[in-house]
C-alpha positions as CSV (number, residue, x, y, z in Angstrom):
1,M,-69.3,-80.3,-6.1
2,V,-68.8,-77.7,-3.4
3,K,-65.2,-77.3,-2.2
4,G,-64.8,-78.2,1.4
5,L,-62.3,-77.1,4.1
6,V,-59.6,-79.5,4.9
7,L,-58.0,-79.8,8.4
8,C,-54.7,-81.6,8.8
9,Y,-52.4,-82.7,11.6
10,L,-48.7,-81.9,11.5
11,G,-47.5,-84.8,13.6
12,N,-45.0,-84.8,16.5
13,N,-43.6,-81.4,15.6
14,M,-46.9,-79.7,16.8
15,I,-46.6,-81.5,20.1
16,K,-43.0,-80.4,20.7
17,E,-43.9,-76.8,19.9
18,K,-46.4,-76.6,22.7
19,T,-43.5,-76.2,25.1
20,L,-41.8,-73.4,23.1
21,T,-42.5,-69.7,23.2
22,R,-44.5,-68.6,20.1
23,S,-43.8,-65.4,18.3
24,F,-46.2,-63.4,16.1
25,V,-45.8,-61.5,12.8
26,E,-48.1,-59.6,10.5
27,G,-48.1,-59.8,6.8
28,V,-50.0,-60.2,3.5
29,I,-51.1,-63.7,2.6
30,T,-51.3,-65.5,-0.7
31,T,-53.5,-68.6,-0.8
32,T,-53.8,-71.5,-3.2
33,A,-56.7,-73.6,-4.5
34,K,-55.4,-76.5,-2.4
35,G,-56.0,-74.6,0.8
36,F,-52.5,-73.6,1.9
37,G,-50.8,-70.2,1.8
38,F,-47.7,-68.1,2.1
39,V,-47.4,-64.9,4.2
40,S,-45.0,-62.4,2.8
41,V,-42.4,-61.2,5.3
42,G,-41.3,-58.2,3.2
43,E,-42.1,-56.4,0.0
44,D,-41.2,-58.5,-3.1
45,S,-39.5,-61.1,-0.9
46,P,-38.7,-64.5,-2.5
47,R,-41.1,-67.3,-1.8
48,E,-38.6,-69.3,0.3
49,N,-38.5,-66.5,2.8
50,D,-42.2,-66.4,3.2
51,I,-44.1,-68.2,6.0
52,R,-45.9,-71.3,4.8
53,I,-49.4,-71.9,6.2
54,E,-50.5,-75.5,5.9
55,A,-54.0,-76.5,4.9
56,G,-56.4,-76.2,7.8
57,F,-54.5,-73.3,9.4
58,L,-55.6,-70.4,7.2
59,N,-58.4,-69.5,9.7
60,T,-60.6,-67.9,6.9
61,A,-57.8,-65.9,5.3
62,L,-58.3,-65.1,1.6
63,P,-55.8,-63.8,-1.0
64,R,-54.1,-60.5,-0.1
65,D,-55.7,-60.3,3.3
66,R,-53.5,-58.8,6.0
67,V,-53.1,-61.4,8.7
68,K,-51.6,-62.1,12.1
69,V,-49.5,-65.3,12.2
70,R,-48.3,-67.4,15.1
71,L,-44.9,-68.9,14.1
72,N,-44.2,-72.5,14.6
73,A,-40.7,-73.6,15.9
74,K,-38.1,-73.4,13.1
75,I,-36.7,-76.9,12.4
76,G,-33.3,-76.8,10.5
77,D,-33.5,-75.5,7.0
78,I,-37.1,-76.4,6.5
79,Q,-39.2,-73.4,5.5
80,Q,-40.8,-71.4,8.4
81,T,-44.4,-72.5,9.0
82,G,-47.1,-70.8,11.0
83,E,-50.8,-70.5,11.7
84,V,-53.1,-67.6,11.0
85,V,-54.6,-66.5,14.3
86,E,-56.5,-63.4,13.0
87,V,-57.5,-61.7,9.8
88,L,-56.6,-58.1,10.4
89,A,-58.0,-56.6,7.2
90,R,-59.8,-58.0,4.2
91,A,-58.2,-57.1,0.9
92,K,-61.7,-57.2,-0.6
93,V,-65.2,-58.3,0.2
94,N,-66.7,-58.4,-3.3
95,F,-66.1,-61.5,-5.4
96,V,-67.1,-62.9,-8.8
97,G,-67.8,-66.5,-9.7
98,T,-70.1,-69.0,-11.3
99,I,-73.3,-70.1,-9.5
100,D,-73.9,-73.7,-8.8
101,E,-76.7,-75.5,-6.9
102,E,-76.5,-78.6,-4.8
103,N,-79.0,-80.2,-2.4
104,G,-81.2,-77.2,-2.4
105,A,-78.4,-74.8,-1.6
106,T,-76.9,-72.1,-3.9
107,F,-73.1,-71.6,-4.0
108,L,-70.7,-69.4,-5.9
109,I,-67.6,-71.0,-7.2
110,P,-65.0,-68.1,-7.2
111,Q,-63.4,-67.1,-10.4
112,D,-60.1,-66.5,-8.6
113,T,-58.5,-69.9,-8.5
114,R,-56.5,-68.9,-5.4
115,I,-59.7,-69.0,-3.4
116,Y,-60.0,-72.5,-1.8
117,V,-63.6,-72.5,-0.7
118,D,-67.0,-71.8,-2.3
119,F,-69.4,-69.1,-1.0
120,L,-72.9,-70.1,0.3
121,I,-75.4,-67.7,-1.2
122,S,-77.8,-66.4,1.4
123,N,-80.2,-64.5,-0.9
124,P,-80.7,-66.4,-4.1
125,P,-83.4,-64.8,-6.3
126,H,-86.6,-66.9,-6.3
127,G,-87.8,-68.5,-9.5
128,E,-84.6,-67.5,-11.5
129,K,-82.4,-70.2,-13.0
130,L,-79.0,-69.3,-11.8
131,R,-76.8,-72.4,-12.4
132,G,-74.1,-71.6,-14.9
133,K,-74.4,-67.8,-14.5
134,K,-71.7,-65.5,-13.3
135,A,-72.5,-63.2,-10.4
136,L,-70.9,-60.5,-8.2
137,V,-71.3,-61.2,-4.5
138,R,-70.5,-59.5,-1.2
139,L,-68.9,-61.6,1.6
140,S,-71.3,-61.2,4.5
141,D,-69.9,-63.5,7.2
142,W,-67.0,-65.8,7.7
143,T,-65.7,-66.3,11.1
144,D,-65.8,-70.1,11.4
145,P,-63.1,-71.8,9.2
146,K,-65.0,-75.1,9.5
147,K,-68.0,-73.7,7.6
148,N,-68.3,-72.1,4.2
149,P,-68.5,-68.3,4.0
150,T,-71.9,-66.8,3.3
151,A,-72.3,-64.1,0.7
152,E,-75.1,-62.0,-0.9
153,I,-75.7,-61.5,-4.6
154,I,-75.0,-57.9,-5.7
155,E,-75.5,-58.5,-9.4
156,V,-76.1,-61.4,-11.8
157,L,-73.7,-60.7,-14.6
158,G,-74.9,-63.2,-17.2
159,D,-74.0,-66.6,-18.7
160,A,-70.5,-67.9,-18.2
161,G,-68.5,-67.8,-21.5
162,D,-70.5,-64.8,-22.9
163,N,-68.1,-62.0,-23.9
164,E,-69.9,-59.2,-22.0
165,T,-70.3,-61.4,-19.0
166,E,-66.6,-62.5,-18.9
167,I,-65.2,-59.0,-19.5
168,R,-67.4,-57.5,-16.8
169,A,-66.5,-60.4,-14.5
170,I,-62.7,-59.8,-15.0
171,V,-63.0,-56.1,-14.1
172,L,-65.3,-56.4,-11.1
173,D,-63.4,-59.3,-9.6
174,K,-60.3,-57.1,-9.5
175,G,-62.2,-54.6,-7.5
176,L,-62.3,-52.2,-10.4
177,Q,-65.3,-50.3,-11.8
178,M,-66.8,-50.2,-15.2
179,E,-69.1,-47.3,-15.7
180,L,-68.5,-43.7,-14.5
181,P,-71.3,-42.3,-12.3
182,E,-73.8,-40.0,-14.1
183,K,-72.8,-37.0,-12.0
184,I,-69.3,-37.2,-13.5
185,H,-70.6,-37.0,-17.0
186,R,-72.8,-34.0,-16.1
187,E,-69.7,-32.2,-14.7
188,A,-67.8,-33.0,-17.9
189,D,-70.6,-31.6,-20.0
190,T,-70.5,-28.4,-18.1
191,L,-66.7,-28.1,-18.7
192,K,-67.3,-28.7,-22.4
193,K,-69.9,-25.9,-22.7
194,T,-67.5,-23.3,-21.1
195,A,-64.4,-24.6,-23.0
196,P,-64.4,-22.2,-26.0
197,A,-64.3,-19.1,-23.9
198,F,-61.8,-20.7,-21.5
199,I,-59.4,-21.7,-24.3
200,A,-59.6,-18.2,-25.8
201,E,-58.7,-16.6,-22.5
202,E,-55.9,-19.1,-21.8
203,A,-54.4,-18.6,-25.2
204,K,-53.4,-15.0,-24.1
205,K,-51.4,-16.4,-21.2
206,R,-49.6,-19.3,-22.9
207,R,-46.7,-19.8,-25.3
208,D,-48.2,-20.2,-28.7
209,F,-47.1,-23.1,-30.9
210,R,-50.1,-23.0,-33.3
211,K,-48.0,-21.9,-36.2
212,V,-45.3,-24.4,-35.5
213,T,-45.4,-27.8,-37.3
214,T,-47.0,-30.2,-34.9
215,F,-48.5,-33.7,-35.2
216,T,-49.5,-36.7,-33.2
217,I,-48.3,-40.3,-33.8
218,D,-50.5,-43.0,-32.2
219,P,-51.9,-46.5,-32.8
220,A,-54.5,-46.8,-35.5
221,D,-57.3,-47.6,-33.0
222,A,-56.4,-44.8,-30.6
223,K,-59.2,-42.4,-29.6
224,D,-57.4,-40.3,-26.9
225,F,-54.3,-38.4,-27.9
226,D,-52.2,-37.5,-24.8
227,D,-49.1,-36.2,-26.7
228,A,-48.0,-34.3,-29.8
229,I,-44.6,-33.4,-31.1
230,S,-43.6,-30.1,-32.7
231,I,-40.5,-29.4,-34.6
232,Q,-38.9,-26.2,-36.2
233,T,-35.5,-24.9,-37.2
234,L,-34.6,-21.7,-35.4
235,P,-33.0,-18.7,-37.2
236,N,-29.5,-19.7,-35.8
237,G,-29.9,-23.3,-37.2
238,D,-30.7,-24.9,-33.9
239,I,-33.5,-27.5,-33.9
240,E,-36.4,-27.0,-31.5
241,I,-38.5,-30.0,-30.5
242,G,-41.5,-29.7,-28.3
243,V,-43.2,-32.5,-26.5
244,H,-46.7,-31.3,-25.8
245,I,-49.0,-33.1,-23.4
246,A,-52.7,-32.7,-22.9
247,D,-53.2,-30.1,-20.0
248,V,-55.8,-32.1,-18.1
249,S,-55.1,-30.2,-14.9
250,A,-56.3,-26.9,-16.6
251,Y,-59.8,-28.3,-16.7
252,V,-59.8,-30.8,-13.7
253,K,-59.4,-29.0,-10.4
254,P,-58.3,-30.8,-7.2
255,H,-61.2,-32.3,-5.4
256,A,-63.8,-31.6,-8.1
257,L,-66.1,-34.6,-8.7
258,I,-64.2,-35.6,-11.8
259,D,-60.9,-35.4,-9.9
260,E,-62.1,-37.5,-7.0
261,E,-63.4,-40.2,-9.3
262,A,-60.1,-40.2,-11.2
263,R,-58.1,-40.4,-8.0
264,K,-60.1,-43.6,-7.1
265,R,-59.5,-45.2,-10.5
266,A,-55.9,-43.9,-10.9
267,T,-55.6,-45.3,-14.4
268,S,-57.6,-46.1,-17.5
269,I,-57.9,-49.9,-18.2
270,Y,-57.1,-51.1,-21.7
271,L,-58.9,-54.4,-22.3
272,V,-58.9,-56.3,-25.6
273,D,-62.2,-55.0,-26.8
274,R,-62.6,-51.7,-25.0
275,V,-61.0,-49.0,-22.9
276,I,-62.5,-48.1,-19.5
277,P,-61.4,-44.5,-19.2
278,M,-60.3,-42.8,-16.0
279,F,-61.9,-39.6,-17.2
280,P,-65.2,-39.2,-19.0
281,E,-65.0,-39.4,-22.8
282,V,-66.0,-35.8,-23.1
283,L,-62.6,-35.0,-21.6
284,S,-60.5,-38.0,-22.7
285,N,-61.6,-38.2,-26.4
286,D,-62.6,-34.6,-27.0
287,L,-61.8,-31.7,-24.7
288,C,-58.3,-32.8,-23.6
289,S,-57.4,-35.0,-26.5
290,L,-55.0,-33.4,-29.0
291,N,-57.2,-33.9,-32.0
292,E,-56.2,-32.8,-35.5
293,K,-56.8,-29.2,-36.5
294,E,-58.2,-28.1,-33.1
295,D,-56.7,-25.6,-30.7
296,K,-55.7,-27.5,-27.6
297,L,-54.2,-26.5,-24.2
298,V,-51.0,-28.3,-23.3
299,F,-48.2,-28.6,-20.8
300,S,-45.0,-28.6,-22.8
301,A,-41.3,-29.7,-22.5
302,V,-39.4,-27.9,-25.3
303,F,-35.8,-28.9,-26.1
304,T,-33.3,-27.1,-28.3
305,F,-30.6,-29.2,-30.1
306,A,-27.5,-28.2,-31.9
307,P,-27.9,-28.6,-35.7
308,D,-25.3,-31.4,-36.1
309,T,-27.4,-33.5,-33.7
310,A,-29.5,-34.3,-36.8
311,T,-27.1,-33.6,-39.7
312,N,-23.9,-35.3,-38.5
313,P,-24.2,-39.1,-38.2
314,T,-21.2,-39.4,-35.8
315,S,-22.1,-36.5,-33.5
316,K,-23.6,-37.0,-30.1
317,V,-26.9,-35.5,-28.9
318,T,-26.1,-31.8,-27.9
319,M,-29.0,-30.2,-26.0
320,R,-28.7,-26.4,-25.7
321,N,-31.5,-25.8,-23.3
322,A,-34.9,-26.9,-22.1
323,W,-38.1,-25.0,-21.4
324,F,-41.2,-26.1,-19.4
325,G,-44.5,-24.4,-19.3
326,R,-48.1,-24.2,-20.4
327,A,-48.8,-23.7,-24.1
328,I,-51.4,-23.9,-26.9
329,I,-51.0,-26.0,-30.0
330,N,-53.0,-27.0,-33.2
331,S,-52.0,-30.4,-34.5
332,A,-51.7,-30.3,-38.3
333,K,-51.8,-34.1,-38.8
334,R,-52.9,-37.3,-36.9
335,F,-50.4,-39.9,-37.9
336,T,-50.6,-43.6,-37.1
337,Y,-47.4,-45.4,-36.4
338,E,-47.8,-47.2,-39.7
339,N,-48.4,-44.2,-42.0
340,A,-45.6,-42.2,-40.3
341,Q,-43.3,-45.1,-40.9
342,E,-44.3,-45.2,-44.6
343,V,-43.3,-41.6,-45.0
344,I,-39.9,-42.2,-43.4
345,D,-39.3,-45.4,-45.4
346,S,-40.4,-43.9,-48.8
347,G,-38.3,-40.8,-48.3
348,S,-41.2,-38.5,-49.2
349,G,-44.6,-37.4,-48.1
350,L,-46.2,-35.0,-45.7
351,F,-43.7,-33.8,-43.1
352,Y,-41.0,-36.2,-44.3
353,D,-38.2,-33.8,-43.3
354,E,-39.6,-33.3,-39.8
355,L,-40.2,-37.0,-39.2
356,N,-36.8,-37.9,-40.6
357,T,-35.0,-35.4,-38.3
358,L,-37.0,-36.7,-35.3
359,N,-36.1,-40.3,-36.2
360,I,-32.4,-39.5,-36.5
361,I,-32.3,-37.7,-33.1
362,A,-34.4,-40.5,-31.5
363,K,-31.9,-43.1,-32.6
364,K,-29.1,-41.1,-31.1
365,L,-31.1,-40.9,-27.8
366,V,-31.4,-44.7,-27.8
367,V,-27.6,-45.0,-28.2
368,Q,-27.1,-42.4,-25.5
369,D,-29.4,-44.1,-23.0
370,K,-28.0,-47.6,-23.7
371,A,-24.4,-46.2,-23.1
372,G,-25.7,-44.9,-19.8
373,G,-27.0,-48.3,-18.8
374,A,-30.6,-48.4,-19.9
375,I,-31.7,-52.0,-20.1
376,S,-33.3,-52.9,-23.5
377,F,-35.6,-55.9,-23.4
378,E,-37.2,-57.1,-26.6
379,H,-41.0,-57.0,-26.0
380,E,-43.9,-58.2,-28.1
381,E,-47.5,-56.9,-27.7
382,V,-50.4,-59.3,-28.5
383,R,-53.2,-57.8,-30.7
384,F,-56.5,-59.3,-31.8
385,E,-58.8,-58.9,-34.8
386,L,-62.4,-59.3,-33.6
387,D,-65.5,-59.9,-35.6
388,A,-68.8,-58.1,-35.1
389,N,-69.6,-60.2,-32.0
390,K,-66.1,-59.5,-30.5
391,K,-65.0,-63.0,-31.2
392,P,-61.2,-63.3,-32.1
393,I,-60.6,-64.3,-35.7
394,R,-56.9,-63.5,-35.7
395,V,-54.3,-63.2,-33.0
396,Y,-50.9,-61.5,-33.8
397,T,-48.0,-59.6,-32.3
398,K,-47.7,-55.9,-32.9
399,K,-44.8,-54.9,-35.1
400,F,-42.5,-52.5,-33.3
401,Q,-41.2,-49.9,-35.8
402,D,-38.8,-46.9,-35.8
403,T,-41.8,-44.6,-35.3
404,N,-42.8,-46.5,-32.1
405,K,-39.3,-45.9,-30.8
406,L,-39.3,-42.3,-32.0
407,V,-42.3,-41.4,-29.8
408,E,-41.1,-43.5,-26.9
409,M,-37.7,-41.8,-26.8
410,F,-39.1,-38.2,-26.8
411,M,-41.6,-39.2,-24.1
412,L,-38.8,-40.7,-22.0
413,L,-36.7,-37.5,-22.6
414,A,-39.6,-35.3,-21.4
415,N,-40.3,-37.5,-18.3
416,K,-36.6,-37.5,-17.4
417,K,-36.0,-33.7,-17.9
418,V,-39.2,-32.7,-16.0
419,A,-38.0,-34.8,-13.0
420,E,-34.5,-33.3,-13.2
421,Y,-35.9,-29.8,-13.4
422,V,-38.0,-30.2,-10.2
423,S,-35.1,-31.9,-8.4
424,E,-32.7,-29.1,-9.3
425,K,-35.3,-26.6,-8.1
426,L,-35.5,-28.5,-4.8
427,E,-31.7,-28.5,-4.5
428,K,-31.4,-24.7,-5.1
429,T,-34.1,-23.7,-2.8
430,G,-33.5,-26.3,-0.1
431,N,-37.2,-26.8,-0.2
432,K,-37.3,-30.5,0.7
433,G,-39.6,-32.5,2.8
434,E,-38.8,-34.9,5.6
435,H,-37.0,-37.2,3.0
436,E,-35.1,-36.3,-0.1
437,G,-37.5,-35.9,-3.1
438,D,-40.5,-35.7,-0.7
439,L,-42.0,-32.9,-2.7
440,F,-42.5,-34.7,-6.0
441,V,-44.1,-37.8,-7.4
442,Y,-41.4,-40.0,-9.1
443,R,-41.6,-43.2,-11.1
444,V,-39.0,-45.3,-9.4
445,H,-37.6,-48.8,-10.1
446,D,-35.5,-50.6,-7.5
447,E,-32.5,-52.8,-8.0
448,P,-33.2,-56.5,-8.3
449,K,-33.0,-58.5,-5.0
450,P,-29.6,-60.0,-4.4
451,E,-31.0,-63.5,-3.9
452,R,-32.8,-63.3,-7.3
453,L,-29.6,-62.1,-9.0
454,A,-27.6,-65.0,-7.4
455,E,-30.1,-67.5,-8.8
456,L,-29.8,-65.9,-12.3
457,A,-26.0,-65.8,-12.1
458,K,-25.8,-69.5,-11.1
459,F,-28.2,-70.4,-13.9
460,A,-26.2,-68.4,-16.5
461,T,-22.9,-69.9,-15.3
462,G,-24.3,-73.4,-15.9
463,L,-24.9,-72.4,-19.5
464,G,-21.5,-70.9,-20.0
465,Y,-22.2,-67.2,-19.4
466,K,-21.0,-64.8,-16.8
467,L,-23.1,-62.2,-14.9
468,P,-20.7,-60.2,-12.8
469,L,-22.0,-59.8,-9.3
470,K,-20.4,-57.4,-6.8
471,E,-21.6,-57.9,-3.3
472,G,-24.8,-59.3,-4.6
473,R,-25.5,-56.4,-7.0
474,V,-25.1,-55.9,-10.7
475,S,-25.3,-52.6,-12.6
476,S,-27.9,-52.1,-15.4
477,A,-24.9,-51.6,-17.8
478,D,-23.6,-55.1,-16.9
479,I,-27.1,-56.5,-17.4
480,N,-27.0,-54.9,-20.9
481,K,-23.6,-56.5,-21.6
482,F,-25.0,-59.8,-20.5
483,L,-28.0,-59.5,-22.8
484,E,-25.6,-58.6,-25.7
485,Q,-23.6,-61.8,-25.0
486,I,-26.7,-64.0,-25.4
487,K,-28.1,-62.3,-28.5
488,G,-28.7,-64.7,-31.3
489,K,-27.7,-67.7,-29.1
490,P,-30.0,-70.7,-28.6
491,E,-30.3,-69.8,-24.9
492,E,-31.4,-66.2,-25.7
493,T,-35.1,-66.6,-25.1
494,M,-34.5,-68.6,-21.9
495,L,-32.0,-66.2,-20.4
496,N,-34.0,-63.1,-21.4
497,T,-37.1,-64.5,-19.6
498,A,-35.1,-65.5,-16.6
499,T,-33.5,-62.0,-16.5
500,I,-36.9,-60.2,-16.7
501,R,-38.1,-62.3,-13.8
502,T,-35.4,-61.0,-11.6
503,M,-36.5,-57.4,-12.0
504,A,-38.4,-55.4,-9.4
505,K,-41.6,-53.7,-10.4
506,A,-41.6,-49.9,-11.1
507,I,-43.9,-48.0,-8.7
508,Y,-44.8,-44.4,-7.9
509,S,-43.2,-42.8,-4.9
510,T,-42.5,-39.4,-3.4
511,R,-39.1,-40.8,-2.3
512,N,-36.6,-40.9,-5.2
513,I,-34.4,-43.9,-5.5
514,G,-33.9,-43.5,-9.3
515,H,-35.0,-45.8,-12.1
516,Y,-32.7,-48.9,-12.4
517,G,-34.1,-50.2,-15.7
518,L,-33.7,-46.9,-17.5
519,A,-30.6,-45.9,-15.6
520,Y,-32.0,-42.5,-14.8
521,E,-31.3,-40.7,-11.5
522,H,-34.5,-38.8,-11.8
523,Y,-37.7,-39.9,-13.6
524,A,-41.4,-39.2,-13.5
525,H,-44.5,-39.8,-15.5
526,F,-45.5,-36.5,-17.2
527,T,-46.7,-37.6,-20.7
528,S,-50.0,-39.4,-20.2
529,P,-52.4,-37.5,-17.9
530,I,-55.5,-38.6,-19.8
531,R,-54.9,-42.2,-18.7
532,R,-52.7,-42.0,-15.6
533,Y,-53.5,-40.0,-12.5
534,P,-49.8,-39.7,-11.3
535,D,-49.1,-37.6,-14.5
536,V,-51.9,-35.2,-13.3
537,M,-50.1,-34.9,-10.0
538,V,-46.8,-34.2,-11.7
539,H,-48.4,-31.4,-13.8
540,R,-49.8,-29.8,-10.7
541,I,-46.6,-29.9,-8.8
542,L,-44.6,-28.7,-11.8
543,A,-47.0,-25.7,-12.1
544,H,-46.3,-24.8,-8.5
545,F,-42.5,-24.8,-9.1
546,L,-42.8,-22.8,-12.4
547,A,-44.9,-20.2,-10.5
548,D,-42.3,-20.2,-7.6
549,E,-45.1,-21.5,-5.3
550,K,-44.5,-23.8,-2.4
551,V,-46.1,-27.2,-2.3
552,T,-48.0,-27.4,1.0
553,K,-47.4,-30.2,3.5
554,E,-51.1,-31.1,3.2
555,E,-50.9,-31.4,-0.6
556,M,-47.7,-33.6,-0.4
557,S,-49.3,-35.8,2.2
558,E,-52.2,-36.4,-0.2
559,Y,-49.8,-37.1,-3.0
560,R,-47.8,-39.5,-0.9
561,S,-50.8,-41.7,-0.2
562,L,-52.1,-41.3,-3.8
563,A,-48.7,-42.5,-5.2
564,A,-49.0,-45.7,-3.2
565,H,-52.7,-46.1,-4.3
566,S,-51.8,-45.4,-7.9
567,S,-49.2,-48.2,-7.8
568,E,-51.7,-50.6,-6.5
569,M,-54.4,-49.6,-9.0
570,E,-51.9,-49.9,-11.8
571,K,-51.2,-53.5,-10.8
572,L,-54.9,-54.4,-10.6
573,A,-55.5,-52.8,-14.0
574,A,-52.6,-54.7,-15.5
575,D,-54.0,-57.9,-14.0
576,A,-57.4,-57.2,-15.6
577,E,-55.7,-56.4,-19.0
578,R,-53.8,-59.7,-18.9
579,A,-56.9,-61.6,-17.9
580,S,-58.8,-60.2,-20.9
581,I,-56.0,-61.2,-23.2
582,K,-56.0,-64.7,-21.7
583,F,-59.8,-65.0,-22.2
584,K,-59.5,-64.0,-25.8
585,Q,-56.6,-66.3,-26.4
586,A,-58.5,-69.2,-24.9
587,E,-61.6,-68.3,-26.9
588,Y,-59.4,-68.3,-30.1
589,M,-57.9,-71.7,-29.3
590,S,-61.2,-73.2,-28.3
591,E,-62.0,-73.6,-32.0
592,R,-58.6,-75.2,-32.7
593,V,-58.7,-78.2,-30.3
594,G,-56.7,-81.0,-32.0
595,K,-54.6,-78.7,-34.2
596,E,-50.8,-78.7,-34.0
597,F,-48.6,-75.7,-33.5
598,N,-45.0,-74.8,-32.7
599,G,-44.3,-73.4,-29.2
600,T,-41.7,-72.3,-26.7
601,I,-41.5,-73.3,-23.1
602,S,-42.3,-70.0,-21.2
603,G,-42.4,-71.4,-17.6
604,V,-41.8,-74.6,-15.6
605,A,-43.5,-75.8,-12.4
606,E,-44.0,-78.9,-10.3
607,W,-47.1,-79.8,-12.2
608,G,-45.8,-79.3,-15.8
609,V,-44.5,-76.8,-18.3
610,F,-46.1,-73.7,-19.7
611,V,-45.8,-73.3,-23.5
612,E,-46.3,-70.2,-25.5
613,E,-47.5,-70.8,-29.1
614,D,-45.0,-69.0,-31.3
615,E,-47.4,-67.0,-33.6
616,T,-50.3,-66.0,-31.3
617,K,-48.4,-66.1,-28.0
618,C,-51.3,-68.2,-26.5
619,E,-49.9,-69.8,-23.4
620,G,-51.0,-73.1,-22.2
621,L,-50.0,-75.9,-19.9
622,I,-48.6,-79.4,-20.7
623,R,-49.2,-81.4,-17.6
624,I,-46.6,-83.7,-16.1
625,S,-48.8,-86.7,-17.1
626,D,-48.7,-85.6,-20.7
627,L,-44.9,-85.3,-20.9
628,G,-44.2,-89.0,-21.1
629,N,-44.1,-92.3,-19.1
630,D,-41.5,-91.2,-16.5
631,Y,-41.2,-89.6,-13.1
632,Y,-40.3,-86.0,-13.6
633,I,-38.3,-83.9,-11.1
634,F,-38.8,-80.1,-11.0
635,E,-35.4,-78.3,-10.8
636,K,-36.4,-74.8,-9.8
637,E,-32.8,-73.4,-9.9
638,N,-32.3,-74.7,-13.4
639,Y,-35.7,-73.7,-14.8
640,R,-36.4,-77.2,-16.0
641,I,-38.1,-80.5,-15.4
642,V,-36.0,-83.7,-15.8
643,G,-37.2,-87.3,-16.3
644,K,-35.8,-89.6,-13.6
645,Q,-35.4,-92.6,-15.9
646,T,-35.0,-91.1,-19.4
647,R,-33.2,-87.9,-18.2
648,E,-35.4,-86.1,-20.8
649,R,-35.2,-82.4,-20.1
650,F,-37.8,-79.7,-20.6
651,T,-36.1,-76.3,-20.0
652,L,-37.3,-72.7,-20.2
653,G,-36.9,-71.6,-23.8
654,D,-37.0,-75.0,-25.4
655,K,-38.9,-75.3,-28.7
656,L,-41.7,-77.9,-28.9
657,K,-44.3,-79.3,-31.2
658,I,-47.7,-79.0,-29.4
659,R,-51.3,-80.0,-29.9
660,V,-54.3,-78.2,-28.4
661,K,-55.8,-80.7,-26.0
662,A,-58.5,-78.8,-24.2
663,V,-59.7,-75.2,-23.4
664,D,-61.6,-74.0,-20.4
665,L,-63.1,-70.6,-21.2
666,E,-64.3,-70.0,-17.6
667,R,-60.8,-70.6,-16.2
668,K,-59.2,-68.9,-19.3
669,S,-56.9,-71.8,-19.5
670,I,-55.5,-73.8,-22.4
671,D,-54.1,-77.4,-22.1
672,Y,-51.5,-78.5,-24.7
673,E,-50.0,-82.0,-25.2
674,L,-46.6,-82.9,-26.6
675,V,-46.4,-84.0,-30.2
676,K,-43.5,-86.5,-30.5
């Protein structure tokens, strides 16, 4: 059945408001399947501060549209309400959904469950059976909220539930692109042909590490290698460690065809069954990738440490100096995380001494960062084993080993030190823009919002723990102490989850506010230019400073807007990645309906509790009606649902026995039921 549009009447309050002066605000709207919405009054503001738009007053607004809202009179402590009077800008005009037919009309039921209305298809192909197929459509007209919007089919994607169809639907519905244009591949092929001569010429100008022990450590299924690590002992006994990063900017010049396409995409997209690269594979997997036993151009951050940093267990990390510049390397070995870990654990094998030294220093860097206030959340990464038809036959969590931490810590060090180097240059030269840090692209992470921290502190207090707030703020060091308090306690999972949800999201910006989570004053993304465009920008800016060149106002204006664009594209790519995981988890559980598992409550809402299966991390919903024969009350501030009669509680972090009740592949949803 086609979803209709509901109009409602708010009663006497609307009559009273006619005599009052109305004010208007602009903002970004979030809508729900039930036809009401919330307009954000500020970036990352809590929902209770948003303006609620009741059903019937959205005036054709769709998710993430920028809208103009007329405010209703505020009554007591009731949430501010309003009415959308104008859609100022559509967030997107292309949508994906499943085609249905009714009474001779063809409709598209949107894949995005936040869209509360179906689209009337104005150009259905004649003679083609479309019901049950997924399609990409373009919104052509919607000005009358009493009518359904009309749309035109751009592409019929295939049958709903089919892997290729669903993955393509996920990507296109986020406004992302799948294939690179043919002209981009042609330009990459040209670069490949001229590469041998270019590398030979560049080798004369660069610092040469080809005779220094160098290797890569990456996941077993990796195809593009952004980073390599070199290590050698200098004649005076000092240890020199180089972090070498693919020099993409040596090949990709500003505003070339490849560069313009990469700017639009801003990031590679890592889905369960494939990678959609930002650059063509000729660059990402071949020319720029730091493949084993090949001469490669790199941008390097090279650090010299005192000998006792590696030899004395009780000594601190003593860094003598740091060097930044362009270099050339030849990786002697392509390690996976697993086989590098085997070498360390066994105490022997190829490059054992080098790996062991790196591991010792990395562990000291962890201690150093934690002492400085870096927040350490335990995180698990879901992985899939797929059959020949890309069907999941196993779902598991990736094991995080010392070698993962080893690579992470040296990448963090390089990112931090590059940002510090540029910032120091700016300080010395006085070469700043209109705002401090305006001549660089930083990776910044804001402090948590005071109201979110207050909620967390109140919740923690109720469980017997203290989160010390000072004027609504808490240091990252105090967050760490709090996490240490709860380690190993029954409430650990619950409070960990609640703490993570208070955190702001890291973004790219030319204005430096520091990185709260890492407790770094200066931080940038330097180490992954094959898959992140901001790293390419950082390489280009760093090259300017190393050559004592000024960054032009025009260039920084570009980077300012590109930083904001990259943050937005990163979010969309992450959404697509999560959606592909949810689809594969739902597909996995679709063959296990009726089976019982152990799970942990991962979220609570008015309509039920979300439960994550312990082994596969497949999250599903137990609806209120399946919890028991009681009236349940949602206590948001306590992260729980409580039965009115029985006082039975379902709280974030609780362990439950669950049964798979139903799976909807199209909605990528799993329904569980409680096993008592």
